[in-house]
C-alpha atoms as an extended CHARMM CRD file, in Angstrom:
* protein
*
       282  EXT
         1         1  MET       CA            -26.7760000000      -17.8140000000       -9.6020000000  PROA      1               0.0000000000
         2         2  SER       CA            -27.4290000000      -14.3960000000      -11.0520000000  PROA      2               0.0000000000
         3         3  THR       CA            -30.7310000000      -13.4360000000      -12.5930000000  PROA      3               0.0000000000
         4         4  LEU       CA            -31.5690000000      -10.8800000000      -15.2290000000  PROA      4               0.0000000000
         5         5  ALA       CA            -32.5300000000       -8.4560000000      -12.4600000000  PROA      5               0.0000000000
         6         6  ASP       CA            -29.0430000000       -8.7920000000      -11.0180000000  PROA      6               0.0000000000
         7         7  GLU       CA            -27.3260000000       -7.8010000000      -14.2590000000  PROA      7               0.0000000000
         8         8  PRO       CA            -26.3930000000       -4.1290000000      -14.6550000000  PROA      8               0.0000000000
         9         9  ASP       CA            -28.0950000000       -2.0420000000      -17.3100000000  PROA      9               0.0000000000
        10        10  VAL       CA            -25.1890000000       -1.9910000000      -19.7730000000  PROA      10              0.0000000000
        11        11  PRO       CA            -26.2970000000        0.9940000000      -21.9160000000  PROA      11              0.0000000000
        12        12  GLN       CA            -27.0180000000        3.0430000000      -18.8130000000  PROA      12              0.0000000000
        13        13  THR       CA            -23.6810000000        2.0490000000      -17.2450000000  PROA      13              0.0000000000
        14        14  LEU       CA            -21.7930000000        3.0180000000      -20.4080000000  PROA      14              0.0000000000
        15        15  PHE       CA            -23.6540000000        6.3220000000      -20.5560000000  PROA      15              0.0000000000
        16        16  ILE       CA            -22.7840000000        7.1270000000      -16.9370000000  PROA      16              0.0000000000
        17        17  ARG       CA            -19.1290000000        6.2620000000      -17.5200000000  PROA      17              0.0000000000
        18        18  ALA       CA            -19.0030000000        8.4030000000      -20.6590000000  PROA      18              0.0000000000
        19        19  LYS       CA            -20.6630000000       11.2740000000      -18.8310000000  PROA      19              0.0000000000
        20        20  ARG       CA            -18.1420000000       11.0760000000      -16.0120000000  PROA      20              0.0000000000
        21        21  ALA       CA            -15.2230000000       10.8820000000      -18.4430000000  PROA      21              0.0000000000
        22        22  ALA       CA            -16.5000000000       13.9440000000      -20.3220000000  PROA      22              0.0000000000
        23        23  ARG       CA            -16.9690000000       15.8290000000      -17.0830000000  PROA      23              0.0000000000
        24        24  SER       CA            -13.4480000000       14.9310000000      -15.9350000000  PROA      24              0.0000000000
        25        25  LEU       CA            -12.0410000000       16.0870000000      -19.2730000000  PROA      25              0.0000000000
        26        26  GLY       CA            -13.9700000000       19.3370000000      -18.9940000000  PROA      26              0.0000000000
        27        27  TYR       CA            -12.6630000000       19.9390000000      -15.4910000000  PROA      27              0.0000000000
        28        28  ALA       CA             -9.1200000000       19.2420000000      -16.6820000000  PROA      28              0.0000000000
        29        29  CYS       CA             -9.4730000000       21.7410000000      -19.5340000000  PROA      29              0.0000000000
        30        30  VAL       CA            -10.7310000000       24.4140000000      -17.1330000000  PROA      30              0.0000000000
        31        31  ARG       CA             -8.0750000000       23.5870000000      -14.5620000000  PROA      31              0.0000000000
        32        32  MET       CA             -5.0030000000       23.6570000000      -16.8160000000  PROA      32              0.0000000000
        33        33  PRO       CA             -4.8790000000       27.4210000000      -17.5290000000  PROA      33              0.0000000000
        34        34  ASN       CA             -5.0600000000       28.0720000000      -13.7960000000  PROA      34              0.0000000000
        35        35  LEU       CA             -1.9800000000       26.0680000000      -12.8790000000  PROA      35              0.0000000000
        36        36  PRO       CA              0.5410000000       28.6350000000      -14.1400000000  PROA      36              0.0000000000
        37        37  ALA       CA             -1.4780000000       31.3020000000      -12.3090000000  PROA      37              0.0000000000
        38        38  TYR       CA             -1.0460000000       29.2840000000       -9.1320000000  PROA      38              0.0000000000
        39        39  ARG       CA              2.7080000000       29.6940000000       -9.3580000000  PROA      39              0.0000000000
        40        40  LEU       CA              2.3580000000       33.4570000000       -9.7900000000  PROA      40              0.0000000000
        41        41  THR       CA             -0.2620000000       34.1650000000       -7.1250000000  PROA      41              0.0000000000
        42        42  ALA       CA              0.8860000000       31.8600000000       -4.3400000000  PROA      42              0.0000000000
        43        43  ARG       CA              4.1770000000       31.2180000000       -2.6600000000  PROA      43              0.0000000000
        44        44  ARG       CA              5.5850000000       28.6200000000       -0.3650000000  PROA      44              0.0000000000
        45        45  HSD       CA              4.8150000000       29.2550000000        3.2860000000  PROA      45              0.0000000000
        46        46  PRO       CA              7.1630000000       27.9320000000        5.9570000000  PROA      46              0.0000000000
        47        47  LEU       CA              5.6730000000       25.0060000000        7.8600000000  PROA      47              0.0000000000
        48        48  PRO       CA              7.3730000000       22.7550000000       10.4170000000  PROA      48              0.0000000000
        49        49  ASP       CA              9.1520000000       19.5060000000        9.5330000000  PROA      49              0.0000000000
        50        50  GLY       CA              9.4620000000       20.3790000000        5.8420000000  PROA      50              0.0000000000
        51        51  LEU       CA              5.6990000000       20.3090000000        5.2500000000  PROA      51              0.0000000000
        52        52  ARG       CA              4.3920000000       21.9490000000        2.0780000000  PROA      52              0.0000000000
        53        53  ARG       CA              0.6160000000       21.9210000000        2.4540000000  PROA      53              0.0000000000
        54        54  ILE       CA             -2.3580000000       20.9110000000        4.6240000000  PROA      54              0.0000000000
        55        55  TYR       CA             -5.3370000000       18.6930000000        3.7260000000  PROA      55              0.0000000000
        56        56  PHE       CA             -8.4930000000       18.4080000000        5.8340000000  PROA      56              0.0000000000
        57        57  TYR       CA            -10.7850000000       15.3360000000        5.6350000000  PROA      57              0.0000000000
        58        58  HSD       CA            -14.0910000000       17.0690000000        6.3330000000  PROA      58              0.0000000000
        59        59  VAL       CA            -16.6050000000       14.7780000000        8.0120000000  PROA      59              0.0000000000
        60        60  ARG       CA            -20.0010000000       16.4240000000        7.8710000000  PROA      60              0.0000000000
        61        61  LYS       CA            -21.3960000000       18.1570000000       10.9990000000  PROA      61              0.0000000000
        62        62  THR       CA            -18.2230000000       18.0290000000       13.0430000000  PROA      62              0.0000000000
        63        63  GLY       CA            -17.4680000000       21.7570000000       12.9900000000  PROA      63              0.0000000000
        64        64  GLY       CA            -15.5210000000       21.3880000000        9.7600000000  PROA      64              0.0000000000
        65        65  THR       CA            -16.8930000000       24.5100000000        8.0580000000  PROA      65              0.0000000000
        66        66  ALA       CA            -15.6540000000       26.7070000000       10.9110000000  PROA      66              0.0000000000
        67        67  PHE       CA            -12.3250000000       24.8580000000       10.8560000000  PROA      67              0.0000000000
        68        68  ALA       CA            -11.8820000000       25.3150000000        7.0910000000  PROA      68              0.0000000000
        69        69  HSD       CA            -12.8780000000       28.9810000000        7.2890000000  PROA      69              0.0000000000
        70        70  ALA       CA            -10.1210000000       29.5940000000        9.8440000000  PROA      70              0.0000000000
        71        71  PHE       CA             -7.6640000000       28.6890000000        7.0680000000  PROA      71              0.0000000000
        72        72  LEU       CA             -9.5620000000       30.4870000000        4.2930000000  PROA      72              0.0000000000
        73        73  ALA       CA             -9.3710000000       33.6980000000        6.3400000000  PROA      73              0.0000000000
        74        74  LEU       CA             -5.5600000000       33.6840000000        6.2800000000  PROA      74              0.0000000000
        75        75  GLY       CA             -5.4710000000       35.8070000000        3.1250000000  PROA      75              0.0000000000
        76        76  GLY       CA             -7.3910000000       38.6300000000        4.8170000000  PROA      76              0.0000000000
        77        77  GLU       CA            -10.7250000000       38.1080000000        3.0240000000  PROA      77              0.0000000000
        78        78  ASP       CA            -14.1430000000       36.9920000000        4.2150000000  PROA      78              0.0000000000
        79        79  PRO       CA            -13.7010000000       33.1810000000        4.1630000000  PROA      79              0.0000000000
        80        80  ALA       CA            -17.2410000000       32.6960000000        2.8880000000  PROA      80              0.0000000000
        81        81  ALA       CA            -16.3710000000       34.7630000000       -0.1950000000  PROA      81              0.0000000000
        82        82  VAL       CA            -13.1960000000       32.7320000000       -0.7340000000  PROA      82              0.0000000000
        83        83  GLU       CA            -15.1930000000       29.5090000000       -0.4760000000  PROA      83              0.0000000000
        84        84  ARG       CA            -17.8270000000       30.6990000000       -2.9500000000  PROA      84              0.0000000000
        85        85  ARG       CA            -15.1160000000       31.0730000000       -5.5850000000  PROA      85              0.0000000000
        86        86  MET       CA            -14.3980000000       27.3460000000       -5.2920000000  PROA      86              0.0000000000
        87        87  ARG       CA            -17.9120000000       26.0970000000       -6.0080000000  PROA      87              0.0000000000
        88        88  ARG       CA            -17.2180000000       25.5630000000       -9.7070000000  PROA      88              0.0000000000
        89        89  PRO       CA            -14.2310000000       24.4760000000      -11.8140000000  PROA      89              0.0000000000
        90        90  PRO       CA            -11.3310000000       24.8330000000      -11.3330000000  PROA      90              0.0000000000
        91        91  PHE       CA            -12.3210000000       24.3560000000       -7.6400000000  PROA      91              0.0000000000
        92        92  CYS       CA             -9.4020000000       26.4480000000       -6.4090000000  PROA      92              0.0000000000
        93        93  THR       CA             -8.6390000000       30.0770000000       -5.7030000000  PROA      93              0.0000000000
        94        94  SER       CA             -6.0080000000       32.3930000000       -4.2730000000  PROA      94              0.0000000000
        95        95  SER       CA             -6.4490000000       34.7630000000       -1.3600000000  PROA      95              0.0000000000
        96        96  GLY       CA             -3.4730000000       36.9160000000       -0.5390000000  PROA      96              0.0000000000
        97        97  HSD       CA             -0.4810000000       34.6590000000       -1.0670000000  PROA      97              0.0000000000
        98        98  TYR       CA             -2.3870000000       31.5110000000       -0.1310000000  PROA      98              0.0000000000
        99        99  ARG       CA             -3.7820000000       28.9420000000       -2.5390000000  PROA      99              0.0000000000
       100       100  PHE       CA             -6.8530000000       26.9030000000       -1.5990000000  PROA      100             0.0000000000
       101       101  ALA       CA             -8.4060000000       23.8530000000       -3.2600000000  PROA      101             0.0000000000
       102       102  TYR       CA            -11.7290000000       22.1230000000       -2.7250000000  PROA      102             0.0000000000
       103       103  GLN       CA            -12.1800000000       18.4070000000       -3.3400000000  PROA      103             0.0000000000
       104       104  ASP       CA            -10.8490000000       18.2370000000       -6.9310000000  PROA      104             0.0000000000
       105       105  PRO       CA             -8.7510000000       15.0280000000       -7.2610000000  PROA      105             0.0000000000
       106       106  GLY       CA             -6.3370000000       16.4720000000       -9.8320000000  PROA      106             0.0000000000
       107       107  LEU       CA             -5.4690000000       19.5470000000       -7.8020000000  PROA      107             0.0000000000
       108       108  LEU       CA             -5.1120000000       17.5090000000       -4.6420000000  PROA      108             0.0000000000
       109       109  ARG       CA             -2.9990000000       14.7960000000       -6.2890000000  PROA      109             0.0000000000
       110       110  HSD       CA             -0.5350000000       17.3060000000       -7.7330000000  PROA      110             0.0000000000
       111       111  GLY       CA             -0.3890000000       19.4080000000       -4.5770000000  PROA      111             0.0000000000
       112       112  HSD       CA             -1.3870000000       22.7240000000       -6.1610000000  PROA      112             0.0000000000
       113       113  PHE       CA             -2.6510000000       24.1940000000       -2.8850000000  PROA      113             0.0000000000
       114       114  PHE       CA             -1.6070000000       25.4000000000        0.5500000000  PROA      114             0.0000000000
       115       115  PHE       CA             -4.8360000000       24.2770000000        2.2370000000  PROA      115             0.0000000000
       116       116  GLY       CA             -7.2280000000       21.7850000000        0.6870000000  PROA      116             0.0000000000
       117       117  TYR       CA            -10.3500000000       20.1290000000        2.0070000000  PROA      117             0.0000000000
       118       118  GLY       CA            -13.4270000000       18.1820000000        0.9790000000  PROA      118             0.0000000000
       119       119  HSD       CA            -16.0150000000       15.5550000000        1.8660000000  PROA      119             0.0000000000
       120       120  GLY       CA            -14.5080000000       12.9880000000       -0.5020000000  PROA      120             0.0000000000
       121       121  PRO       CA            -13.9190000000        9.4860000000        0.9190000000  PROA      121             0.0000000000
       122       122  ALA       CA            -10.3210000000        8.9910000000        2.0480000000  PROA      122             0.0000000000
       123       123  ARG       CA             -9.7690000000        6.0700000000       -0.3500000000  PROA      123             0.0000000000
       124       124  LEU       CA            -10.2890000000        8.4230000000       -3.3240000000  PROA      124             0.0000000000
       125       125  ILE       CA             -7.8810000000       11.1050000000       -2.0890000000  PROA      125             0.0000000000
       126       126  ARG       CA             -4.2950000000       10.9270000000       -3.3450000000  PROA      126             0.0000000000
       127       127  LEU       CA             -1.9530000000       13.4330000000       -1.7570000000  PROA      127             0.0000000000
       128       128  PRO       CA              1.7200000000       14.1480000000       -2.4930000000  PROA      128             0.0000000000
       129       129  ASP       CA              4.4660000000       13.7530000000        0.0790000000  PROA      129             0.0000000000
       130       130  SER       CA              4.9580000000       16.5330000000        2.6380000000  PROA      130             0.0000000000
       131       131  THR       CA              1.1960000000       17.0060000000        3.0690000000  PROA      131             0.0000000000
       132       132  PHE       CA             -0.0480000000       17.4620000000        6.6370000000  PROA      132             0.0000000000
       133       133  THR       CA             -3.4320000000       15.7390000000        7.1120000000  PROA      133             0.0000000000
       134       134  VAL       CA             -6.0800000000       16.4470000000        9.7200000000  PROA      134             0.0000000000
       135       135  THR       CA             -9.6550000000       15.4080000000       10.4840000000  PROA      135             0.0000000000
       136       136  ILE       CA            -12.2830000000       16.1380000000       13.1390000000  PROA      136             0.0000000000
       137       137  LEU       CA            -14.4000000000       13.5260000000       14.9320000000  PROA      137             0.0000000000
       138       138  ARG       CA            -17.5280000000       13.9790000000       17.0450000000  PROA      138             0.0000000000
       139       139  ASP       CA            -19.7290000000       11.9490000000       19.3660000000  PROA      139             0.0000000000
       140       140  PRO       CA            -21.7820000000        9.9120000000       16.8300000000  PROA      140             0.0000000000
       141       141  VAL       CA            -25.2180000000       10.5920000000       18.3630000000  PROA      141             0.0000000000
       142       142  ASP       CA            -24.5480000000       14.3260000000       18.6850000000  PROA      142             0.0000000000
       143       143  ARG       CA            -23.3510000000       14.4390000000       15.0820000000  PROA      143             0.0000000000
       144       144  VAL       CA            -26.4800000000       12.7810000000       13.6440000000  PROA      144             0.0000000000
       145       145  VAL       CA            -28.8230000000       14.9200000000       15.7420000000  PROA      145             0.0000000000
       146       146  SER       CA            -26.9360000000       17.9750000000       14.4750000000  PROA      146             0.0000000000
       147       147  LEU       CA            -27.3410000000       16.7130000000       10.9050000000  PROA      147             0.0000000000
       148       148  TYR       CA            -31.1020000000       16.3700000000       11.4420000000  PROA      148             0.0000000000
       149       149  ARG       CA            -31.3880000000       19.8850000000       12.8800000000  PROA      149             0.0000000000
       150       150  TYR       CA            -29.3990000000       21.2690000000        9.9720000000  PROA      150             0.0000000000
       151       151  LEU       CA            -31.4690000000       19.5460000000        7.2810000000  PROA      151             0.0000000000
       152       152  ALA       CA            -34.7340000000       20.4820000000        8.9940000000  PROA      152             0.0000000000
       153       153  ASP       CA            -33.7750000000       24.1610000000        9.2710000000  PROA      153             0.0000000000
       154       154  PRO       CA            -34.7060000000       25.9580000000        6.0010000000  PROA      154             0.0000000000
       155       155  GLN       CA            -32.3950000000       28.8590000000        6.8440000000  PROA      155             0.0000000000
       156       156  ALA       CA            -29.3020000000       26.8400000000        7.7840000000  PROA      156             0.0000000000
       157       157  ASP       CA            -27.5920000000       27.3630000000        4.4190000000  PROA      157             0.0000000000
       158       158  GLU       CA            -28.1080000000       31.1150000000        4.1430000000  PROA      158             0.0000000000
       159       159  GLY       CA            -24.8500000000       32.8260000000        3.2170000000  PROA      159             0.0000000000
       160       160  GLN       CA            -23.0190000000       29.5260000000        2.7080000000  PROA      160             0.0000000000
       161       161  ALA       CA            -21.2290000000       28.4640000000       -0.4700000000  PROA      161             0.0000000000
       162       162  PHE       CA            -22.3110000000       24.8350000000       -0.3050000000  PROA      162             0.0000000000
       163       163  HSD       CA            -25.9020000000       23.7600000000        0.3670000000  PROA      163             0.0000000000
       164       164  SER       CA            -27.6150000000       20.5160000000        1.2730000000  PROA      164             0.0000000000
       165       165  GLN       CA            -29.3290000000       18.5820000000       -1.5090000000  PROA      165             0.0000000000
       166       166  GLY       CA            -33.0960000000       18.5790000000       -2.0560000000  PROA      166             0.0000000000
       167       167  TYR       CA            -33.3740000000       14.8320000000       -1.5270000000  PROA      167             0.0000000000
       168       168  GLU       CA            -31.6380000000       15.2370000000        1.8480000000  PROA      168             0.0000000000
       169       169  ARG       CA            -34.2780000000       17.7460000000        2.9170000000  PROA      169             0.0000000000
       170       170  GLU       CA            -36.8870000000       15.1120000000        2.0870000000  PROA      170             0.0000000000
       171       171  TRP       CA            -35.3170000000       12.7820000000        4.6550000000  PROA      171             0.0000000000
       172       172  VAL       CA            -36.4360000000       15.0360000000        7.5200000000  PROA      172             0.0000000000
       173       173  ARG       CA            -39.8650000000       16.0270000000        6.2320000000  PROA      173             0.0000000000
       174       174  SER       CA            -41.7140000000       13.4590000000        8.3650000000  PROA      174             0.0000000000
       175       175  GLY       CA            -39.7510000000       13.7070000000       11.5860000000  PROA      175             0.0000000000
       176       176  PHE       CA            -36.7220000000       12.1560000000       13.2280000000  PROA      176             0.0000000000
       177       177  ALA       CA            -37.8480000000        8.5140000000       13.2050000000  PROA      177             0.0000000000
       178       178  MET       CA            -38.4650000000        8.6100000000        9.4450000000  PROA      178             0.0000000000
       179       179  PHE       CA            -35.1730000000       10.4440000000        8.9980000000  PROA      179             0.0000000000
       180       180  LEU       CA            -33.3660000000        7.4410000000       10.4670000000  PROA      180             0.0000000000
       181       181  ASP       CA            -35.2180000000        5.1890000000        7.9910000000  PROA      181             0.0000000000
       182       182  ARG       CA            -34.5890000000        7.3450000000        4.9390000000  PROA      182             0.0000000000
       183       183  ALA       CA            -31.0890000000        8.7650000000        5.3920000000  PROA      183             0.0000000000
       184       184  SER       CA            -28.2690000000        6.9240000000        3.6650000000  PROA      184             0.0000000000
       185       185  PRO       CA            -25.8540000000        4.8710000000        5.7970000000  PROA      185             0.0000000000
       186       186  PHE       CA            -23.0190000000        6.9790000000        4.3710000000  PROA      186             0.0000000000
       187       187  GLU       CA            -24.5060000000       10.0780000000        6.0180000000  PROA      187             0.0000000000
       188       188  LEU       CA            -25.6590000000        8.4710000000        9.2690000000  PROA      188             0.0000000000
       189       189  LEU       CA            -22.2860000000        6.7360000000        9.7290000000  PROA      189             0.0000000000
       190       190  ASN       CA            -20.2310000000        9.3070000000        7.8640000000  PROA      190             0.0000000000
       191       191  GLN       CA            -17.2760000000        9.1060000000       10.2550000000  PROA      191             0.0000000000
       192       192  LEU       CA            -17.0270000000        5.3910000000        9.4650000000  PROA      192             0.0000000000
       193       193  TYR       CA            -17.7260000000        5.3990000000        5.7170000000  PROA      193             0.0000000000
       194       194  MET       CA            -15.5370000000        8.4330000000        5.1200000000  PROA      194             0.0000000000
       195       195  PHE       CA            -12.5660000000        6.2490000000        5.9930000000  PROA      195             0.0000000000
       196       196  SER       CA            -13.8050000000        2.7980000000        4.9020000000  PROA      196             0.0000000000
       197       197  ALA       CA            -15.9860000000        2.1650000000        1.8550000000  PROA      197             0.0000000000
       198       198  ALA       CA            -16.9200000000       -1.2390000000        3.2780000000  PROA      198             0.0000000000
       199       199  GLY       CA            -17.8490000000        0.1790000000        6.6790000000  PROA      199             0.0000000000
       200       200  ASP       CA            -15.0330000000       -1.7870000000        8.3080000000  PROA      200             0.0000000000
       201       201  VAL       CA            -14.2860000000       -0.3620000000       11.7560000000  PROA      201             0.0000000000
       202       202  ALA       CA            -10.6780000000       -1.5470000000       11.8960000000  PROA      202             0.0000000000
       203       203  GLU       CA             -9.9080000000       -0.2130000000        8.4020000000  PROA      203             0.0000000000
       204       204  ALA       CA            -11.4680000000        3.1560000000        9.2030000000  PROA      204             0.0000000000
       205       205  ALA       CA             -9.5320000000        3.4350000000       12.4700000000  PROA      205             0.0000000000
       206       206  GLU       CA             -6.2840000000        2.6260000000       10.6890000000  PROA      206             0.0000000000
       207       207  ARG       CA             -6.9050000000        5.3290000000        8.0760000000  PROA      207             0.0000000000
       208       208  ILE       CA             -7.8940000000        7.9150000000       10.6840000000  PROA      208             0.0000000000
       209       209  LEU       CA             -4.7740000000        7.1910000000       12.7140000000  PROA      209             0.0000000000
       210       210  ARG       CA             -2.6540000000        7.9120000000        9.6480000000  PROA      210             0.0000000000
       211       211  CYS       CA             -3.7230000000       11.5500000000        9.9340000000  PROA      211             0.0000000000
       212       212  ASP       CA             -1.1030000000       13.8590000000       11.3730000000  PROA      212             0.0000000000
       213       213  ARG       CA             -3.6530000000       15.4420000000       13.6930000000  PROA      213             0.0000000000
       214       214  ILE       CA             -7.0670000000       14.2750000000       14.9480000000  PROA      214             0.0000000000
       215       215  LEU       CA             -9.2940000000       16.8780000000       16.5780000000  PROA      215             0.0000000000
       216       216  PHE       CA            -12.6350000000       16.5450000000       18.3420000000  PROA      216             0.0000000000
       217       217  THR       CA            -15.6790000000       18.7900000000       17.9990000000  PROA      217             0.0000000000
       218       218  GLU       CA            -16.2260000000       18.8230000000       21.7450000000  PROA      218             0.0000000000
       219       219  ASP       CA            -12.8780000000       20.5940000000       22.2510000000  PROA      219             0.0000000000
       220       220  LEU       CA            -12.3750000000       22.1470000000       18.8400000000  PROA      220             0.0000000000
       221       221  ASP       CA            -11.2830000000       25.6320000000       19.9220000000  PROA      221             0.0000000000
       222       222  ARG       CA             -8.4130000000       24.2440000000       21.9810000000  PROA      222             0.0000000000
       223       223  GLY       CA             -7.5040000000       21.8010000000       19.2340000000  PROA      223             0.0000000000
       224       224  LEU       CA             -7.4050000000       24.5710000000       16.6310000000  PROA      224             0.0000000000
       225       225  THR       CA             -5.3270000000       26.7830000000       18.9390000000  PROA      225             0.0000000000
       226       226  ASP       CA             -2.8030000000       23.9730000000       19.4890000000  PROA      226             0.0000000000
       227       227  LEU       CA             -2.7090000000       23.2290000000       15.7720000000  PROA      227             0.0000000000
       228       228  ALA       CA             -2.1520000000       26.9190000000       14.9380000000  PROA      228             0.0000000000
       229       229  ALA       CA              0.7930000000       27.0160000000       17.3440000000  PROA      229             0.0000000000
       230       230  PHE       CA              2.3260000000       23.8950000000       15.7740000000  PROA      230             0.0000000000
       231       231  LEU       CA              1.8900000000       25.1250000000       12.1910000000  PROA      231             0.0000000000
       232       232  GLY       CA              2.8620000000       28.7080000000       12.9790000000  PROA      232             0.0000000000
       233       233  LEU       CA             -0.3540000000       30.1010000000       11.4910000000  PROA      233             0.0000000000
       234       234  GLY       CA             -2.7570000000       32.7550000000       12.7720000000  PROA      234             0.0000000000
       235       235  LEU       CA             -5.8260000000       30.5280000000       12.9060000000  PROA      235             0.0000000000
       236       236  VAL       CA             -8.7500000000       32.0510000000       14.8000000000  PROA      236             0.0000000000
       237       237  PRO       CA            -11.6630000000       29.8700000000       16.0420000000  PROA      237             0.0000000000
       238       238  ARG       CA            -14.9580000000       30.7130000000       14.3200000000  PROA      238             0.0000000000
       239       239  ARG       CA            -18.6360000000       29.7530000000       14.4890000000  PROA      239             0.0000000000
       240       240  GLU       CA            -20.2500000000       28.8220000000       11.1890000000  PROA      240             0.0000000000
       241       241  ARG       CA            -23.4070000000       27.1360000000        9.8610000000  PROA      241             0.0000000000
       242       242  GLN       CA            -25.1480000000       26.7290000000       13.2190000000  PROA      242             0.0000000000
       243       243  SER       CA            -28.7960000000       25.6800000000       13.0220000000  PROA      243             0.0000000000
       244       244  THR       CA            -31.3200000000       27.6000000000       15.1040000000  PROA      244             0.0000000000
       245       245  LEU       CA            -33.6970000000       24.6350000000       15.1610000000  PROA      245             0.0000000000
       246       246  GLU       CA            -34.0070000000       23.0040000000       18.5810000000  PROA      246             0.0000000000
       247       247  TYR       CA            -34.6670000000       19.2710000000       18.6730000000  PROA      247             0.0000000000
       248       248  GLU       CA            -33.8590000000       16.4810000000       21.0960000000  PROA      248             0.0000000000
       249       249  PRO       CA            -34.6990000000       12.8320000000       20.3220000000  PROA      249             0.0000000000
       250       250  THR       CA            -37.1540000000       11.0120000000       22.5310000000  PROA      250             0.0000000000
       251       251  ALA       CA            -35.8360000000        8.2720000000       24.7920000000  PROA      251             0.0000000000
       252       252  ASP       CA            -36.8880000000        5.6020000000       22.2830000000  PROA      252             0.0000000000
       253       253  GLU       CA            -35.3560000000        7.5100000000       19.3570000000  PROA      253             0.0000000000
       254       254  ALA       CA            -32.1200000000        8.0480000000       21.2750000000  PROA      254             0.0000000000
       255       255  ALA       CA            -31.9040000000        4.3420000000       22.1450000000  PROA      255             0.0000000000
       256       256  ARG       CA            -32.4860000000        3.3500000000       18.5250000000  PROA      256             0.0000000000
       257       257  LEU       CA            -29.9360000000        5.8740000000       17.3220000000  PROA      257             0.0000000000
       258       258  ARG       CA            -27.3380000000        4.6920000000       19.8280000000  PROA      258             0.0000000000
       259       259  GLU       CA            -27.7720000000        1.1060000000       18.6180000000  PROA      259             0.0000000000
       260       260  LEU       CA            -27.6050000000        2.1690000000       14.9730000000  PROA      260             0.0000000000
       261       261  LEU       CA            -24.3610000000        4.0470000000       15.5770000000  PROA      261             0.0000000000
       262       262  GLU       CA            -22.6250000000        1.3190000000       17.5720000000  PROA      262             0.0000000000
       263       263  PRO       CA            -19.9940000000        0.7800000000       14.8190000000  PROA      263             0.0000000000
       264       264  GLU       CA            -18.9370000000        4.4070000000       15.1300000000  PROA      264             0.0000000000
       265       265  TYR       CA            -18.6230000000        4.1270000000       18.9070000000  PROA      265             0.0000000000
       266       266  GLN       CA            -16.3640000000        1.1420000000       18.3320000000  PROA      266             0.0000000000
       267       267  LEU       CA            -14.4040000000        3.3050000000       15.8960000000  PROA      267             0.0000000000
       268       268  MET       CA            -14.0670000000        6.1360000000       18.4100000000  PROA      268             0.0000000000
       269       269  SER       CA            -12.8570000000        3.6790000000       21.0270000000  PROA      269             0.0000000000
       270       270  LEU       CA            -10.1620000000        2.3450000000       18.7050000000  PROA      270             0.0000000000
       271       271  VAL       CA             -8.9930000000        5.8300000000       17.7760000000  PROA      271             0.0000000000
       272       272  THR       CA             -8.9200000000        7.3180000000       21.2660000000  PROA      272             0.0000000000
       273       273  GLY       CA             -7.5970000000        4.1510000000       22.8750000000  PROA      273             0.0000000000
       274       274  SER       CA             -4.7140000000        3.6650000000       20.4920000000  PROA      274             0.0000000000
       275       275  SER       CA             -1.0960000000        4.1630000000       21.4120000000  PROA      275             0.0000000000
       276       276  ALA       CA             -0.8590000000        7.0150000000       18.9240000000  PROA      276             0.0000000000
       277       277  ASP       CA              1.2330000000       10.0630000000       19.7580000000  PROA      277             0.0000000000
       278       278  SER       CA             -0.9520000000       12.1160000000       22.1200000000  PROA      278             0.0000000000
       279       279  ARG       CA              0.0760000000       15.2480000000       20.2260000000  PROA      279             0.0000000000
       280       280  ARG       CA             -1.8180000000       13.9260000000       17.1940000000  PROA      280             0.0000000000
       281       281  VAL       CA             -5.0450000000       12.9550000000       18.9880000000  PROA      281             0.0000000000
       282       282  ILE       CA             -6.2040000000       16.0740000000       20.8330000000  PROA      282             0.0000000000
């Protein structure tokens, strides 16, 4: 039986929906004039197997910024400068003859890009046919410790286009143990929730295994080199957004973290233990 406290605040809900609709309309209005420009400033690049474009599901703190910048550098510019141009609508830009898009559903759905990427959950991403998809996974404990170091380092975002949020910095203000209490499950188990809104391990594994290529942070340089050879692109491994803060969890913190992240270890086991084409999981 529901109570009054269980009922949603209708006026607030309607306001939020109207705000989102207005924002979407505004983005569409800004985006539309850029679509003809896309056809003039970018051209089709030959990719194997009739592929037209590449999309990267960027799980946080897996080396994804360095991976994305390897693509953004293809046009001959500083990739950080290219990325800064995508911070605001229309969330896309050209560099040389390449077109890049960041996280905007409309651009991604219609395929107006050569390389696209974003932190958006996989269930919200709609991609056209002939899109090559890739993601990067990392040991769950190492990823969360890296996230803590990043959020606790006040200089970690210097020179970067996208910054952490203020409320995320608050998570780490009182140390690692409180960070584990305060951080959202979506961030602590981002590899799981990125591919399953319900946090279902089997569903997430199934979605990950639909990707055309699955790379791992621990061997990212080799994975990127192999991917570059397959795609026929001059992708060069890079190092980006590395925190200078040193921190290692105590034995008790590490044990708690390992238990907390057990669903992601189950996920990793399903992905790496599948019968998927070994060329895809490298």
